[in-house]
All heavy atoms as TSV, in Angstrom:
chain	resi	resn	atom	element	x	y	z
A	1	MET	N	N	42.149	-5.783	72.355
A	1	MET	CA	C	42.942	-6.325	71.272
A	1	MET	C	C	43.590	-7.614	71.767
A	1	MET	O	O	44.092	-7.681	72.872
A	1	MET	CB	C	44.004	-5.307	70.855
A	1	MET	CG	C	44.856	-5.803	69.718
A	1	MET	SD	S	46.229	-4.761	69.216
A	1	MET	CE	C	45.514	-3.181	69.003
A	2	SER	N	N	43.619	-8.627	70.918
A	2	SER	CA	C	44.203	-9.897	71.330
A	2	SER	C	C	45.722	-9.868	71.159
A	2	SER	O	O	46.279	-9.086	70.383
A	2	SER	CB	C	43.609	-11.038	70.512
A	2	SER	OG	O	44.089	-10.989	69.182
A	3	PHE	N	N	46.371	-10.765	71.883
A	3	PHE	CA	C	47.827	-10.850	71.839
A	3	PHE	C	C	48.306	-11.243	70.441
A	3	PHE	O	O	49.292	-10.692	69.937
A	3	PHE	CB	C	48.306	-11.864	72.882
A	3	PHE	CG	C	49.795	-12.046	72.903
A	3	PHE	CD1	C	50.601	-11.071	73.442
A	3	PHE	CD2	C	50.381	-13.184	72.375
A	3	PHE	CE1	C	51.975	-11.221	73.462
A	3	PHE	CE2	C	51.748	-13.343	72.402
A	3	PHE	CZ	C	52.553	-12.364	72.948
A	4	ALA	N	N	47.609	-12.188	69.812
A	4	ALA	CA	C	48.017	-12.648	68.477
A	4	ALA	C	C	47.958	-11.508	67.458
A	4	ALA	O	O	48.874	-11.352	66.637
A	4	ALA	CB	C	47.140	-13.811	68.034
A	5	LEU	N	N	46.912	-10.719	67.511
A	5	LEU	CA	C	46.784	-9.593	66.598
A	5	LEU	C	C	47.888	-8.561	66.840
A	5	LEU	O	O	48.456	-8.001	65.895
A	5	LEU	CB	C	45.407	-8.950	66.761
A	5	LEU	CG	C	45.032	-7.856	65.782
A	5	LEU	CD1	C	45.036	-8.394	64.367
A	5	LEU	CD2	C	43.672	-7.305	66.125
A	6	TYR	N	N	48.208	-8.333	68.089
A	6	TYR	CA	C	49.267	-7.391	68.448
A	6	TYR	C	C	50.616	-7.868	67.887
A	6	TYR	O	O	51.369	-7.091	67.307
A	6	TYR	CB	C	49.329	-7.251	69.963
A	6	TYR	CG	C	50.142	-6.076	70.432
A	6	TYR	CD1	C	49.546	-4.837	70.623
A	6	TYR	CD2	C	51.499	-6.196	70.689
A	6	TYR	CE1	C	50.283	-3.752	71.054
A	6	TYR	CE2	C	52.241	-5.111	71.118
A	6	TYR	CZ	C	51.625	-3.899	71.296
A	6	TYR	OH	O	52.366	-2.839	71.713
A	7	ILE	N	N	50.908	-9.160	68.051
A	7	ILE	CA	C	52.183	-9.703	67.576
A	7	ILE	C	C	52.250	-9.704	66.049
A	7	ILE	O	O	53.302	-9.408	65.467
A	7	ILE	CB	C	52.395	-11.129	68.141
A	7	ILE	CG1	C	52.625	-11.049	69.647
A	7	ILE	CG2	C	53.560	-11.833	67.473
A	7	ILE	CD1	C	53.832	-10.223	70.054
A	8	ILE	N	N	51.136	-10.014	65.376
A	8	ILE	CA	C	51.132	-9.985	63.909
A	8	ILE	C	C	51.443	-8.574	63.410
A	8	ILE	O	O	52.246	-8.392	62.491
A	8	ILE	CB	C	49.783	-10.490	63.366
A	8	ILE	CG1	C	49.660	-11.992	63.604
A	8	ILE	CG2	C	49.633	-10.166	61.884
A	8	ILE	CD1	C	48.293	-12.557	63.318
A	9	GLY	N	N	50.848	-7.576	64.017
A	9	GLY	CA	C	51.141	-6.200	63.638
A	9	GLY	C	C	52.584	-5.821	63.893
A	9	GLY	O	O	53.228	-5.153	63.071
A	10	PHE	N	N	53.120	-6.267	65.018
A	10	PHE	CA	C	54.508	-5.943	65.337
A	10	PHE	C	C	55.470	-6.649	64.379
A	10	PHE	O	O	56.499	-6.087	63.990
A	10	PHE	CB	C	54.820	-6.324	66.783
A	10	PHE	CG	C	55.772	-5.377	67.438
A	10	PHE	CD1	C	55.315	-4.246	68.075
A	10	PHE	CD2	C	57.135	-5.613	67.404
A	10	PHE	CE1	C	56.202	-3.360	68.667
A	10	PHE	CE2	C	58.026	-4.739	67.993
A	10	PHE	CZ	C	57.558	-3.600	68.628
A	11	ILE	N	N	55.129	-7.877	63.965
A	11	ILE	CA	C	55.972	-8.593	62.994
A	11	ILE	C	C	55.961	-7.865	61.655
A	11	ILE	O	O	57.000	-7.792	60.974
A	11	ILE	CB	C	55.513	-10.052	62.869
A	11	ILE	CG1	C	55.917	-10.813	64.128
A	11	ILE	CG2	C	56.099	-10.722	61.633
A	11	ILE	CD1	C	55.405	-12.229	64.212
A	12	LEU	N	N	54.826	-7.309	61.275
A	12	LEU	CA	C	54.780	-6.520	60.038
A	12	LEU	C	C	55.676	-5.285	60.134
A	12	LEU	O	O	56.372	-4.937	59.164
A	12	LEU	CB	C	53.347	-6.108	59.724
A	12	LEU	CG	C	52.423	-7.224	59.227
A	12	LEU	CD1	C	50.993	-6.709	59.120
A	12	LEU	CD2	C	52.902	-7.749	57.894
A	13	VAL	N	N	55.688	-4.635	61.273
A	13	VAL	CA	C	56.567	-3.473	61.472
A	13	VAL	C	C	58.034	-3.905	61.400
A	13	VAL	O	O	58.856	-3.251	60.744
A	13	VAL	CB	C	56.250	-2.791	62.818
A	13	VAL	CG1	C	57.303	-1.748	63.152
A	13	VAL	CG2	C	54.882	-2.158	62.779
A	14	ILE	N	N	58.365	-5.013	62.050
A	14	ILE	CA	C	59.741	-5.516	62.023
A	14	ILE	C	C	60.152	-5.863	60.592
A	14	ILE	O	O	61.277	-5.576	60.172
A	14	ILE	CB	C	59.888	-6.730	62.957
A	14	ILE	CG1	C	59.726	-6.299	64.411
A	14	ILE	CG2	C	61.243	-7.416	62.755
A	14	ILE	CD1	C	59.652	-7.467	65.383
A	15	SER	N	N	59.232	-6.461	59.831
A	15	SER	CA	C	59.542	-6.806	58.437
A	15	SER	C	C	59.843	-5.570	57.614
A	15	SER	O	O	60.777	-5.571	56.795
A	15	SER	CB	C	58.367	-7.565	57.815
A	15	SER	OG	O	58.109	-8.736	58.528
A	16	GLY	N	N	59.073	-4.516	57.812
A	16	GLY	CA	C	59.325	-3.276	57.088
A	16	GLY	C	C	60.661	-2.654	57.444
A	16	GLY	O	O	61.391	-2.172	56.572
A	17	ILE	N	N	60.994	-2.689	58.727
A	17	ILE	CA	C	62.288	-2.154	59.163
A	17	ILE	C	C	63.425	-2.983	58.584
A	17	ILE	O	O	64.431	-2.441	58.101
A	17	ILE	CB	C	62.357	-2.094	60.696
A	17	ILE	CG1	C	61.376	-1.038	61.225
A	17	ILE	CG2	C	63.777	-1.807	61.185
A	17	ILE	CD1	C	61.199	-1.049	62.723
A	18	ALA	N	N	63.285	-4.317	58.609
A	18	ALA	CA	C	64.330	-5.195	58.057
A	18	ALA	C	C	64.499	-4.954	56.564
A	18	ALA	O	O	65.633	-4.924	56.057
A	18	ALA	CB	C	63.985	-6.656	58.338
A	19	TRP	N	N	63.401	-4.772	55.864
A	19	TRP	CA	C	63.474	-4.513	54.422
A	19	TRP	C	C	64.208	-3.194	54.156
A	19	TRP	O	O	65.045	-3.106	53.262
A	19	TRP	CB	C	62.080	-4.492	53.842
A	19	TRP	CG	C	62.007	-4.326	52.350
A	19	TRP	CD1	C	63.008	-4.536	51.447
A	19	TRP	CD2	C	60.883	-3.903	51.602
A	19	TRP	NE1	N	62.566	-4.282	50.177
A	19	TRP	CE2	C	61.258	-3.896	50.243
A	19	TRP	CE3	C	59.588	-3.549	51.944
A	19	TRP	CZ2	C	60.377	-3.529	49.235
A	19	TRP	CZ3	C	58.712	-3.189	50.924
A	19	TRP	CH2	C	59.113	-3.179	49.589
A	20	ALA	N	N	63.921	-2.187	54.942
A	20	ALA	CA	C	64.601	-0.902	54.774
A	20	ALA	C	C	66.097	-1.033	55.056
A	20	ALA	O	O	66.917	-0.439	54.351
A	20	ALA	CB	C	63.976	0.136	55.703
A	21	LEU	N	N	66.451	-1.832	56.064
A	21	LEU	CA	C	67.872	-2.019	56.375
A	21	LEU	C	C	68.588	-2.801	55.279
A	21	LEU	O	O	69.750	-2.516	54.964
A	21	LEU	CB	C	68.021	-2.726	57.726
A	21	LEU	CG	C	67.600	-1.902	58.952
A	21	LEU	CD1	C	67.655	-2.759	60.208
A	21	LEU	CD2	C	68.478	-0.678	59.096
A	22	VAL	N	N	67.917	-3.790	54.687
A	22	VAL	CA	C	68.511	-4.534	53.572
A	22	VAL	C	C	68.729	-3.598	52.395
A	22	VAL	O	O	69.781	-3.621	51.750
A	22	VAL	CB	C	67.610	-5.730	53.166
A	22	VAL	CG1	C	68.037	-6.313	51.838
A	22	VAL	CG2	C	67.637	-6.799	54.240
A	23	THR	N	N	67.757	-2.758	52.123
A	23	THR	CA	C	67.867	-1.807	51.019
A	23	THR	C	C	69.000	-0.807	51.267
A	23	THR	O	O	69.680	-0.393	50.327
A	23	THR	CB	C	66.536	-1.042	50.842
A	23	THR	OG1	O	65.491	-1.996	50.657
A	23	THR	CG2	C	66.578	-0.124	49.653
A	24	ALA	N	N	69.223	-0.467	52.532
A	24	ALA	CA	C	70.297	0.477	52.872
A	24	ALA	C	C	71.673	-0.179	52.862
A	24	ALA	O	O	72.674	0.508	52.995
A	24	ALA	CB	C	70.023	1.089	54.240
A	25	GLY	N	N	71.724	-1.503	52.746
A	25	GLY	CA	C	73.006	-2.186	52.653
A	25	GLY	C	C	73.611	-2.578	53.993
A	25	GLY	O	O	74.818	-2.786	54.089
A	26	VAL	N	N	72.797	-2.689	55.019
A	26	VAL	CA	C	73.281	-3.093	56.339
A	26	VAL	C	C	73.525	-4.599	56.329
A	26	VAL	O	O	72.800	-5.356	55.666
A	26	VAL	CB	C	72.253	-2.702	57.432
A	26	VAL	CG1	C	72.690	-3.175	58.799
A	26	VAL	CG2	C	72.040	-1.205	57.424
A	27	ALA	N	N	74.527	-5.053	57.068
A	27	ALA	CA	C	74.875	-6.474	57.112
A	27	ALA	C	C	73.721	-7.298	57.688
A	27	ALA	O	O	73.023	-6.865	58.604
A	27	ALA	CB	C	76.120	-6.678	57.961
A	28	MET	N	N	73.535	-8.515	57.143
A	28	MET	CA	C	72.432	-9.380	57.567
A	28	MET	C	C	72.526	-9.745	59.046
A	28	MET	O	O	71.508	-9.898	59.718
A	28	MET	CB	C	72.404	-10.652	56.710
A	28	MET	CG	C	71.995	-10.401	55.278
A	28	MET	SD	S	70.375	-9.643	55.126
A	28	MET	CE	C	69.340	-11.039	55.437
A	29	PHE	N	N	73.740	-9.911	59.551
A	29	PHE	CA	C	73.906	-10.245	60.971
A	29	PHE	C	C	73.349	-9.137	61.858
A	29	PHE	O	O	72.671	-9.402	62.844
A	29	PHE	CB	C	75.396	-10.485	61.265
A	29	PHE	CG	C	75.661	-10.904	62.679
A	29	PHE	CD1	C	75.285	-12.164	63.112
A	29	PHE	CD2	C	76.270	-10.049	63.574
A	29	PHE	CE1	C	75.524	-12.567	64.418
A	29	PHE	CE2	C	76.508	-10.436	64.877
A	29	PHE	CZ	C	76.136	-11.699	65.297
A	30	LYS	N	N	73.603	-7.896	61.493
A	30	LYS	CA	C	73.090	-6.768	62.264
A	30	LYS	C	C	71.571	-6.664	62.143
A	30	LYS	O	O	70.882	-6.327	63.106
A	30	LYS	CB	C	73.752	-5.467	61.820
A	30	LYS	CG	C	75.220	-5.408	62.180
A	30	LYS	CD	C	75.842	-4.104	61.742
A	30	LYS	CE	C	77.316	-4.092	62.106
A	30	LYS	NZ	N	77.971	-2.864	61.662
A	31	ILE	N	N	71.045	-6.959	60.968
A	31	ILE	CA	C	69.597	-6.941	60.775
A	31	ILE	C	C	68.942	-8.008	61.646
A	31	ILE	O	O	67.892	-7.772	62.245
A	31	ILE	CB	C	69.241	-7.136	59.290
A	31	ILE	CG1	C	69.751	-5.948	58.470
A	31	ILE	CG2	C	67.739	-7.316	59.104
A	31	ILE	CD1	C	69.625	-6.121	56.978
A	32	ALA	N	N	69.559	-9.183	61.740
A	32	ALA	CA	C	69.019	-10.256	62.572
A	32	ALA	C	C	69.008	-9.843	64.047
A	32	ALA	O	O	68.032	-10.102	64.762
A	32	ALA	CB	C	69.836	-11.528	62.383
A	33	ILE	N	N	70.069	-9.209	64.498
A	33	ILE	CA	C	70.135	-8.760	65.894
A	33	ILE	C	C	69.042	-7.731	66.175
A	33	ILE	O	O	68.325	-7.828	67.176
A	33	ILE	CB	C	71.533	-8.174	66.208
A	33	ILE	CG1	C	72.576	-9.293	66.205
A	33	ILE	CG2	C	71.527	-7.438	67.541
A	33	ILE	CD1	C	74.001	-8.798	66.308
A	34	VAL	N	N	68.881	-6.758	65.296
A	34	VAL	CA	C	67.859	-5.734	65.475
A	34	VAL	C	C	66.467	-6.366	65.477
A	34	VAL	O	O	65.614	-6.020	66.300
A	34	VAL	CB	C	67.977	-4.650	64.380
A	34	VAL	CG1	C	66.763	-3.737	64.363
A	34	VAL	CG2	C	69.245	-3.850	64.559
A	35	SER	N	N	66.233	-7.317	64.586
A	35	SER	CA	C	64.926	-7.969	64.503
A	35	SER	C	C	64.603	-8.752	65.769
A	35	SER	O	O	63.467	-8.719	66.265
A	35	SER	CB	C	64.878	-8.902	63.290
A	35	SER	OG	O	65.039	-8.170	62.102
A	36	ILE	N	N	65.584	-9.458	66.313
A	36	ILE	CA	C	65.359	-10.225	67.537
A	36	ILE	C	C	65.081	-9.296	68.719
A	36	ILE	O	O	64.185	-9.555	69.527
A	36	ILE	CB	C	66.561	-11.154	67.819
A	36	ILE	CG1	C	66.599	-12.264	66.774
A	36	ILE	CG2	C	66.494	-11.737	69.223
A	36	ILE	CD1	C	67.854	-13.104	66.807
A	37	ILE	N	N	65.815	-8.205	68.804
A	37	ILE	CA	C	65.573	-7.237	69.879
A	37	ILE	C	C	64.177	-6.642	69.757
A	37	ILE	O	O	63.435	-6.547	70.743
A	37	ILE	CB	C	66.655	-6.137	69.865
A	37	ILE	CG1	C	68.001	-6.722	70.298
A	37	ILE	CG2	C	66.259	-4.963	70.769
A	37	ILE	CD1	C	69.170	-5.789	70.086
A	38	LEU	N	N	63.779	-6.258	68.545
A	38	LEU	CA	C	62.448	-5.681	68.345
A	38	LEU	C	C	61.348	-6.710	68.627
A	38	LEU	O	O	60.297	-6.359	69.174
A	38	LEU	CB	C	62.310	-5.138	66.928
A	38	LEU	CG	C	63.074	-3.865	66.625
A	38	LEU	CD1	C	62.934	-3.496	65.152
A	38	LEU	CD2	C	62.586	-2.735	67.501
A	39	LEU	N	N	61.577	-7.973	68.285
A	39	LEU	CA	C	60.589	-9.008	68.587
A	39	LEU	C	C	60.425	-9.174	70.090
A	39	LEU	O	O	59.302	-9.304	70.589
A	39	LEU	CB	C	60.994	-10.329	67.945
A	39	LEU	CG	C	60.010	-11.487	68.116
A	39	LEU	CD1	C	58.672	-11.142	67.476
A	39	LEU	CD2	C	60.582	-12.753	67.526
A	40	GLY	N	N	61.524	-9.132	70.827
A	40	GLY	CA	C	61.446	-9.205	72.288
A	40	GLY	C	C	60.668	-8.035	72.870
A	40	GLY	O	O	59.828	-8.211	73.751
A	41	ILE	N	N	60.930	-6.847	72.359
A	41	ILE	CA	C	60.193	-5.667	72.819
A	41	ILE	C	C	58.713	-5.811	72.474
A	41	ILE	O	O	57.835	-5.469	73.277
A	41	ILE	CB	C	60.791	-4.381	72.203
A	41	ILE	CG1	C	62.182	-4.128	72.775
A	41	ILE	CG2	C	59.875	-3.185	72.434
A	41	ILE	CD1	C	62.950	-3.026	72.070
A	42	GLY	N	N	58.415	-6.339	71.297
A	42	GLY	CA	C	57.029	-6.536	70.892
A	42	GLY	C	C	56.295	-7.523	71.779
A	42	GLY	O	O	55.138	-7.309	72.137
A	43	ILE	N	N	56.965	-8.601	72.163
A	43	ILE	CA	C	56.341	-9.591	73.045
A	43	ILE	C	C	56.089	-8.984	74.420
A	43	ILE	O	O	55.008	-9.146	74.994
A	43	ILE	CB	C	57.204	-10.858	73.132
A	43	ILE	CG1	C	57.158	-11.608	71.801
A	43	ILE	CG2	C	56.741	-11.759	74.265
A	43	ILE	CD1	C	58.125	-12.766	71.706
A	44	LEU	N	N	57.073	-8.279	74.940
A	44	LEU	CA	C	56.896	-7.658	76.256
A	44	LEU	C	C	55.756	-6.646	76.262
A	44	LEU	O	O	54.916	-6.653	77.161
A	44	LEU	CB	C	58.193	-6.983	76.699
A	44	LEU	CG	C	59.334	-7.911	77.098
A	44	LEU	CD1	C	60.587	-7.099	77.394
A	44	LEU	CD2	C	58.944	-8.736	78.288
A	45	THR	N	N	55.707	-5.786	75.266
A	45	THR	CA	C	54.642	-4.793	75.236
A	45	THR	C	C	53.284	-5.438	74.934
A	45	THR	O	O	52.255	-4.983	75.440
A	45	THR	CB	C	54.921	-3.681	74.215
A	45	THR	OG1	O	55.129	-4.256	72.929
A	45	THR	CG2	C	56.125	-2.859	74.613
A	46	GLY	N	N	53.290	-6.494	74.140
A	46	GLY	CA	C	52.041	-7.194	73.855
A	46	GLY	C	C	51.450	-7.834	75.093
A	46	GLY	O	O	50.237	-7.802	75.308
A	47	VAL	N	N	52.295	-8.416	75.919
A	47	VAL	CA	C	51.814	-9.027	77.163
A	47	VAL	C	C	51.252	-7.959	78.092
A	47	VAL	O	O	50.192	-8.138	78.695
A	47	VAL	CB	C	52.956	-9.817	77.849
A	47	VAL	CG1	C	52.584	-10.200	79.264
A	47	VAL	CG2	C	53.299	-11.061	77.041
A	48	VAL	N	N	51.942	-6.846	78.202
A	48	VAL	CA	C	51.484	-5.778	79.095
A	48	VAL	C	C	50.167	-5.188	78.599
A	48	VAL	O	O	49.261	-4.928	79.393
A	48	VAL	CB	C	52.571	-4.684	79.216
A	48	VAL	CG1	C	52.030	-3.457	79.916
A	48	VAL	CG2	C	53.774	-5.226	79.956
A	49	LYS	N	N	50.038	-4.961	77.308
A	49	LYS	CA	C	48.838	-4.308	76.762
A	49	LYS	C	C	47.618	-5.221	76.748
A	49	LYS	O	O	46.496	-4.746	76.812
A	49	LYS	CB	C	49.103	-3.821	75.336
A	49	LYS	CG	C	50.192	-2.793	75.220
A	49	LYS	CD	C	49.671	-1.434	75.519
A	49	LYS	CE	C	50.781	-0.430	75.231
A	49	LYS	NZ	N	50.431	0.900	75.599
A	50	THR	N	N	47.812	-6.544	76.604
A	50	THR	CA	C	46.670	-7.433	76.409
A	50	THR	C	C	46.325	-8.285	77.625
A	50	THR	O	O	45.350	-9.019	77.578
A	50	THR	CB	C	46.917	-8.375	75.217
A	50	THR	OG1	O	48.086	-9.166	75.461
A	50	THR	CG2	C	47.090	-7.586	73.937
A	51	ARG	N	N	47.073	-8.192	78.696
A	51	ARG	CA	C	46.732	-9.019	79.858
A	51	ARG	C	C	45.478	-8.460	80.523
A	51	ARG	O	O	45.248	-7.246	80.547
A	51	ARG	CB	C	47.883	-9.087	80.854
A	51	ARG	CG	C	48.048	-7.864	81.675
A	51	ARG	CD	C	49.133	-8.022	82.701
A	51	ARG	NE	N	49.230	-6.740	83.379
A	51	ARG	CZ	C	49.642	-6.576	84.584
A	51	ARG	NH1	N	50.056	-7.595	85.276
A	51	ARG	NH2	N	49.682	-5.382	85.124
A	52	PRO	N	N	44.674	-9.361	81.079
A	52	PRO	CA	C	43.458	-8.877	81.745
A	52	PRO	C	C	43.798	-8.137	83.032
A	52	PRO	O	O	44.794	-8.430	83.692
A	52	PRO	CB	C	42.672	-10.155	82.040
A	52	PRO	CG	C	43.647	-11.259	81.928
A	52	PRO	CD	C	44.774	-10.788	81.053
A	53	LYS	N	N	42.961	-7.207	83.365
A	53	LYS	CA	C	43.160	-6.445	84.595
A	53	LYS	C	C	42.875	-7.310	85.806
A	53	LYS	O	O	42.014	-8.195	85.770
A	53	LYS	CB	C	42.231	-5.220	84.622
A	53	LYS	CG	C	42.428	-4.285	83.457
A	53	LYS	CD	C	43.753	-3.603	83.532
A	53	LYS	CE	C	43.901	-2.626	82.379
A	53	LYS	NZ	N	45.226	-2.475	81.923
A	54	ASP	N	N	43.588	-7.087	86.882
A	54	ASP	CA	C	43.349	-7.815	88.127
A	54	ASP	C	C	42.014	-7.382	88.722
A	54	ASP	O	O	41.710	-6.189	88.748
A	54	ASP	CB	C	44.472	-7.569	89.109
A	54	ASP	CG	C	45.811	-8.141	88.643
A	54	ASP	OD1	O	45.779	-9.118	87.886
A	54	ASP	OD2	O	46.844	-7.595	89.037
A	55	PRO	N	N	41.221	-8.344	89.223
A	55	PRO	CA	C	39.955	-7.944	89.845
A	55	PRO	C	C	40.214	-7.196	91.145
A	55	PRO	O	O	41.220	-7.423	91.820
A	55	PRO	CB	C	39.250	-9.278	90.100
A	55	PRO	CG	C	40.340	-10.289	90.145
A	55	PRO	CD	C	41.431	-9.776	89.244
A	56	PRO	N	N	39.312	-6.288	91.492
A	56	PRO	CA	C	39.513	-5.549	92.750
A	56	PRO	C	C	39.392	-6.494	93.948
A	56	PRO	O	O	38.589	-7.418	93.950
A	56	PRO	CB	C	38.396	-4.520	92.736
A	56	PRO	CG	C	37.386	-5.034	91.783
A	56	PRO	CD	C	38.127	-5.887	90.787
A	57	ARG	N	N	40.210	-6.241	94.925
A	57	ARG	CA	C	40.186	-7.068	96.142
A	57	ARG	C	C	39.143	-6.524	97.090
A	57	ARG	O	O	38.980	-5.318	97.238
A	57	ARG	CB	C	41.553	-7.051	96.804
A	57	ARG	CG	C	42.618	-7.709	95.933
A	57	ARG	CD	C	43.939	-7.730	96.614
A	57	ARG	NE	N	43.830	-8.559	97.818
A	57	ARG	CZ	C	44.823	-8.772	98.666
A	57	ARG	NH1	N	45.973	-8.201	98.441
A	57	ARG	NH2	N	44.663	-9.519	99.723
A	58	GLY	N	N	38.456	-7.457	97.734
A	58	GLY	CA	C	37.443	-7.064	98.712
A	58	GLY	C	C	38.082	-6.647	100.018
A	58	GLY	O	O	39.307	-6.768	100.213
A	59	PRO	N	N	37.294	-6.151	100.947
A	59	PRO	CA	C	37.828	-5.751	102.252
A	59	PRO	C	C	38.333	-6.974	103.012
A	59	PRO	O	O	37.780	-8.060	102.908
A	59	PRO	CB	C	36.654	-5.100	102.955
A	59	PRO	CG	C	35.456	-5.640	102.255
A	59	PRO	CD	C	35.874	-5.942	100.837
A	60	LEU	N	N	39.393	-6.787	103.752
A	60	LEU	CA	C	39.940	-7.881	104.540
A	60	LEU	C	C	39.064	-8.128	105.758
A	60	LEU	O	O	38.592	-7.206	106.420
A	60	LEU	CB	C	41.373	-7.554	104.985
A	60	LEU	CG	C	42.376	-7.363	103.841
A	60	LEU	CD1	C	43.716	-6.931	104.409
A	60	LEU	CD2	C	42.548	-8.647	103.062
A	61	ALA	N	N	38.880	-9.414	106.073
A	61	ALA	CA	C	38.014	-9.772	107.212
A	61	ALA	C	C	38.756	-9.694	108.512
A	61	ALA	O	O	39.879	-9.834	108.678
A	61	ALA	CB	C	37.439	-11.156	107.007
């Protein structure tokens, strides 16, 4: 899975959560804080999940 696809999916999840919080009457400032935290978590997990594996090291000479 590519990093861009992972982030697009995570942004959709964040949008749904933000919409639910707006509907519940939570303050916009708190929604912004939650969204920024979730975006940071999404970027961190996206990098970990989509980075290429390190090649195996050969025997030392």
